[in-house]
C-alpha positions as CSV (number, residue, x, y, z in Angstrom):
1,M,-24.8,-24.2,-4.2
2,I,-21.6,-22.7,-5.4
3,D,-20.0,-26.2,-5.4
4,W,-22.4,-27.2,-8.2
5,L,-22.0,-24.1,-10.5
6,P,-19.6,-25.0,-13.4
7,V,-17.9,-21.6,-13.5
8,P,-14.1,-22.0,-13.2
9,E,-13.5,-18.4,-12.0
10,L,-16.1,-18.9,-9.2
11,Q,-14.6,-22.2,-8.1
12,R,-11.2,-20.6,-8.0
13,L,-12.5,-17.7,-5.9
14,K,-14.2,-20.2,-3.5
15,N,-10.9,-22.1,-3.1
16,V,-9.1,-18.8,-2.4
17,V,-11.6,-17.8,0.3
18,L,-11.4,-21.3,1.9
19,K,-7.6,-21.2,1.9
20,M,-7.6,-17.7,3.4
21,D,-10.0,-18.8,6.2
22,S,-8.0,-21.9,6.9
23,E,-4.7,-20.0,7.1
24,A,-6.2,-17.3,9.3
25,K,-7.5,-20.0,11.7
26,N,-4.1,-21.6,11.9
27,I,-2.4,-18.3,12.6
28,Y,-5.0,-17.5,15.3
29,T,-4.5,-20.9,17.0
30,D,-0.7,-20.7,16.9
31,K,-0.6,-17.2,18.3
32,K,-3.2,-17.8,20.9
33,T,-1.4,-21.0,22.1
34,S,1.9,-19.2,22.3
35,L,0.4,-16.3,24.3
36,Q,-1.2,-18.8,26.7
37,V,2.1,-20.7,27.2
38,G,4.0,-17.6,28.0
39,E,6.4,-14.9,26.8
40,E,9.3,-17.4,26.1
41,S,7.1,-19.3,23.6
42,V,6.1,-16.0,21.9
43,L,9.8,-14.9,21.5
44,R,10.6,-18.1,19.6
45,Q,8.1,-17.2,16.9
46,V,8.7,-15.1,13.8
47,G,8.4,-11.5,14.9
48,E,9.1,-12.3,18.5
49,G,5.7,-11.2,19.6
50,K,6.0,-7.8,17.8
51,D,4.0,-8.9,14.8
52,I,0.5,-7.4,14.1
53,M,-1.3,-10.7,14.8
54,S,0.2,-11.0,18.3
55,I,-0.5,-7.4,19.1
56,L,-4.1,-7.8,17.9
57,L,-4.6,-10.8,20.2
58,R,-3.1,-9.0,23.2
59,A,-5.2,-5.9,22.7
60,N,-8.3,-8.0,22.3
61,G,-7.6,-10.0,25.4
62,A,-7.1,-6.7,27.4
63,A,-10.3,-5.2,26.1
64,S,-13.5,-5.1,28.1
65,E,-16.2,-7.7,27.5
66,E,-18.3,-5.1,25.7
67,D,-15.5,-4.1,23.3
68,R,-13.9,-7.5,22.8
69,L,-14.1,-9.2,19.4
70,S,-15.4,-12.7,19.1
71,E,-13.1,-15.5,17.8
72,D,-14.7,-15.4,14.4
73,E,-14.3,-11.6,14.2
74,V,-10.6,-11.8,15.1
75,I,-10.1,-14.5,12.4
76,G,-12.0,-12.3,10.0
77,Q,-9.6,-9.3,10.8
78,M,-6.6,-11.6,10.2
79,S,-8.0,-12.6,6.8
80,L,-8.5,-9.0,5.9
81,L,-5.0,-8.0,7.0
82,V,-3.5,-10.8,4.9
83,M,-5.6,-10.4,1.8
84,A,-5.9,-6.6,1.6
85,G,-2.5,-5.7,2.8
86,T,-0.2,-8.3,1.2
87,D,0.1,-7.6,-2.6
88,T,-0.6,-3.8,-2.3
89,T,2.1,-3.0,0.3
90,S,4.7,-5.6,-0.8
91,N,4.5,-4.5,-4.4
92,S,4.8,-0.8,-3.4
93,L,7.9,-1.8,-1.4
94,T,9.2,-3.7,-4.5
95,Q,8.7,-0.5,-6.6
96,I,10.6,1.5,-4.0
97,M,13.5,-1.0,-4.0
98,Q,13.7,-0.7,-7.8
99,L,13.8,3.0,-7.7
100,L,16.5,3.0,-5.0
101,A,18.5,0.5,-7.1
102,E,18.2,2.8,-10.1
103,K,19.1,5.9,-8.1
104,P,22.0,5.0,-5.7
105,D,22.4,8.7,-4.7
106,I,18.8,8.7,-3.3
107,Q,19.4,5.3,-1.7
108,D,22.6,6.6,0.0
109,K,20.8,9.7,1.3
110,L,18.0,7.6,2.7
111,R,20.5,5.3,4.4
112,T,22.3,8.2,6.0
113,E,19.0,9.5,7.4
114,I,18.0,6.1,8.8
115,K,21.5,5.5,10.3
116,K,21.5,8.8,12.0
117,A,18.1,8.0,13.6
118,Q,19.4,4.6,14.8
119,E,22.5,6.3,16.3
120,E,20.3,8.6,18.3
121,H,17.5,6.2,19.3
122,G,18.9,2.7,18.9
123,E,18.3,0.1,16.2
124,D,14.5,0.0,16.8
125,I,13.6,3.5,15.9
126,P,10.7,4.8,18.0
127,Y,7.4,5.1,16.2
128,D,7.1,8.9,16.4
129,T,10.7,9.3,15.1
130,L,10.3,6.8,12.3
131,V,7.1,8.2,10.8
132,S,8.5,11.7,10.9
133,L,11.8,11.0,9.1
134,P,11.4,13.5,6.2
135,Y,13.3,11.8,3.4
136,L,11.9,8.4,4.2
137,D,8.4,9.9,4.2
138,S,9.0,11.8,0.9
139,I,10.2,8.6,-0.8
140,C,7.1,6.8,0.2
141,R,4.8,9.6,-0.9
142,E,6.5,10.1,-4.2
143,T,6.4,6.4,-5.0
144,L,2.7,6.2,-4.1
145,R,2.0,9.2,-6.3
146,L,3.8,7.8,-9.3
147,F,3.0,4.2,-8.9
148,P,-0.2,3.6,-6.9
149,P,-0.6,-0.2,-6.4
150,V,-4.2,0.0,-7.6
151,S,-4.5,2.0,-10.8
152,Y,-8.2,2.1,-11.0
153,L,-11.4,1.3,-9.2
154,F,-15.0,0.6,-10.2
155,R,-17.9,2.2,-8.3
156,E,-21.6,1.9,-9.0
157,A,-24.0,4.8,-8.4
158,Q,-26.6,3.8,-5.8
159,K,-29.0,6.6,-6.8
160,D,-29.3,9.3,-9.4
161,I,-26.8,12.0,-8.8
162,V,-25.3,15.1,-10.4
163,M,-21.5,14.9,-10.4
164,P,-19.6,18.3,-10.3
165,L,-16.5,18.5,-12.4
166,S,-13.3,20.0,-11.1
167,E,-13.0,22.1,-14.3
168,P,-15.7,22.9,-16.9
169,I,-15.5,20.9,-20.2
170,H,-16.3,22.2,-23.6
171,C,-18.7,20.1,-25.6
172,V,-18.7,19.5,-29.4
173,D,-21.9,21.6,-29.7
174,G,-20.0,24.6,-28.2
175,T,-21.7,24.5,-24.8
176,T,-19.9,24.3,-21.5
177,M,-20.6,21.7,-18.8
178,S,-19.5,22.0,-15.1
179,E,-21.4,18.9,-14.0
180,I,-22.8,15.7,-15.4
181,P,-25.8,13.6,-14.5
182,V,-25.0,10.0,-13.4
183,P,-28.1,7.7,-13.3
184,A,-28.5,5.0,-10.6
185,G,-26.7,1.8,-11.6
186,T,-24.1,3.5,-13.7
187,T,-20.6,2.1,-13.3
188,V,-18.0,4.8,-12.7
189,I,-14.3,4.1,-13.3
190,V,-12.1,5.9,-10.8
191,A,-8.8,6.5,-12.6
192,I,-6.3,6.8,-9.7
193,R,-3.0,7.0,-11.5
194,P,-4.1,9.6,-14.1
195,S,-5.3,11.8,-11.2
196,N,-2.0,11.5,-9.5
197,L,-0.1,12.4,-12.8
198,N,-2.1,15.5,-13.6
199,K,0.5,17.8,-15.2
200,E,-1.6,20.9,-14.5
201,L,-1.2,20.2,-10.8
202,W,2.2,18.7,-10.4
203,G,4.1,20.5,-13.2
204,D,6.1,19.4,-16.2
205,D,8.2,17.0,-14.1
206,V,5.1,15.1,-13.1
207,L,6.5,11.8,-14.5
208,E,9.9,12.1,-12.7
209,F,10.7,10.4,-9.4
210,K,11.6,13.4,-7.2
211,P,11.2,12.8,-3.5
212,E,12.4,16.4,-2.9
213,R,9.1,17.8,-4.0
214,W,7.6,16.7,-0.7
215,L,10.3,18.3,1.4
216,S,8.8,21.7,1.0
217,P,5.1,22.9,1.1
218,L,3.2,21.7,-1.9
219,P,2.2,24.4,-4.4
220,S,-1.2,26.0,-3.9
221,V,-2.4,24.6,-7.2
222,V,-2.2,21.1,-5.6
223,T,-3.6,21.9,-2.2
224,E,-6.5,23.9,-3.6
225,A,-7.4,21.3,-6.2
226,R,-9.8,19.6,-3.8
227,I,-8.6,16.1,-4.7
228,P,-11.0,13.9,-2.6
229,G,-8.4,11.4,-1.5
230,V,-7.6,10.7,2.1
231,Y,-3.8,10.8,1.6
232,S,-1.6,13.7,0.5
233,N,-3.8,15.3,-2.1
234,L,-3.6,12.0,-4.0
235,M,-6.1,9.3,-4.9
236,T,-3.8,6.4,-4.1
237,F,-5.9,5.3,-1.1
238,N,-9.2,6.5,-2.6
239,G,-11.5,8.8,-0.6
240,G,-14.9,9.1,1.1
241,G,-16.6,6.4,3.0
242,R,-15.0,3.7,0.9
243,A,-11.4,4.9,1.3
244,C,-8.7,2.4,2.4
245,I,-9.2,1.8,6.1
246,G,-5.6,0.6,6.4
247,F,-3.7,3.4,4.7
248,K,-2.0,4.5,7.9
249,F,-1.0,1.0,8.8
250,S,0.3,0.5,5.2
251,Q,2.5,3.6,5.5
252,L,3.9,2.4,8.8
253,E,4.6,-1.1,7.4
254,M,6.5,0.4,4.5
255,K,8.6,2.6,6.7
256,V,9.5,-0.2,9.1
257,V,10.5,-2.6,6.4
258,L,12.5,0.1,4.5
259,A,14.3,1.2,7.7
260,I,15.5,-2.4,8.3
261,L,16.4,-3.2,4.7
262,V,18.1,0.0,3.7
263,S,20.2,0.2,6.9
264,S,21.4,-3.4,6.5
265,F,21.7,-3.9,2.7
266,K,22.7,-2.1,-0.5
267,V,20.5,-3.0,-3.5
268,S,21.3,-2.7,-7.2
269,L,19.7,-4.0,-10.3
270,A,20.3,-7.6,-11.4
271,K,21.4,-8.3,-14.9
272,N,17.9,-9.4,-16.0
273,A,16.2,-6.5,-14.3
274,K,15.9,-4.8,-17.8
275,D,13.4,-7.5,-18.7
276,V,11.0,-6.7,-15.9
277,V,7.5,-5.6,-16.8
278,W,5.0,-4.0,-14.4
279,N,1.6,-5.5,-15.2
280,V,-1.6,-3.5,-14.7
281,A,-4.1,-5.7,-13.0
282,G,-6.3,-5.4,-9.9
283,V,-2.9,-4.7,-8.2
284,R,0.2,-3.8,-10.2
285,Y,2.8,-6.5,-10.1
286,P,6.2,-7.1,-11.7
287,T,7.3,-10.1,-13.9
288,V,10.5,-11.0,-15.7
289,G,9.2,-10.9,-19.3
290,K,5.7,-9.9,-20.4
291,N,4.6,-13.5,-20.9
292,S,5.4,-14.6,-17.4
293,L,2.6,-15.0,-14.8
294,Q,5.0,-15.3,-11.8
295,P,5.5,-12.1,-9.9
296,A,9.2,-11.4,-9.5
297,F,11.8,-8.6,-9.5
298,P,15.5,-9.5,-9.6
299,L,17.8,-7.4,-7.4
300,T,21.4,-7.8,-6.3
301,V,21.6,-7.4,-2.5
302,E,24.8,-6.7,-0.7
303,R,25.2,-6.8,3.1
304,I,26.5,-3.6,4.5
305,K,29.6,-4.1,6.7
306,V,29.3,-2.6,10.1
């Protein structure tokens, strides 16, 4: 029936869904065939068998019959990973690269930390070591605080509720309210970035990029604010039953990519970087010029000599 509805936005969405499903099936077929042929075939692919899709197929193949996902379920998981984790994580990485290019002292300090870990553990830093690198972790947290990839969300109340407020508000009639009624069907806008940039919690330097704020315990005013997010007293990954299910994977992905890039390359701003505009949409994205629709961020990349 969708094919017959003359709604351009709906037709575009349908085409996106079909394209995603088609690409996920192609990925599934290629990875499954390579795993069946043998390890030599896997090593010839991008990622050399260490990519998340190959790992997913191996884990599913090793699972018991009861726990094993069907082919359609695996393809669905692949579509979810590609669709939900592409723009959000990649744009956050772009934001980090911009900040590192703008602040070479921070970039150098991060590179020193990563290089030291590689000297101690080898080029492929073990998982436990990578996720616990303090300066790398603080850069990721500070970027996700200042620039959450999703600035706002919409939620609809399924039933009548009374919403408690973190602080009482003073009404124009002189009364004070500490909670507000929300009827069923009401659309609630969850303002993620304003929550992360609350000056009363984070201080007068709330708008500054300061990774060092995460290198010591957070002030009690932050930890006791009861921010309902699942991550670092922030709303970046939302909270509750609808919180981002992949937030741990996203953090790991960011750290792996940063460790590889920063240890191998030095980045600086390209000449036209001053024309970059970060657009607020479903997911924030950069363009060169406010009238462009093509996501882009120009950087100058220099290979570090070993």
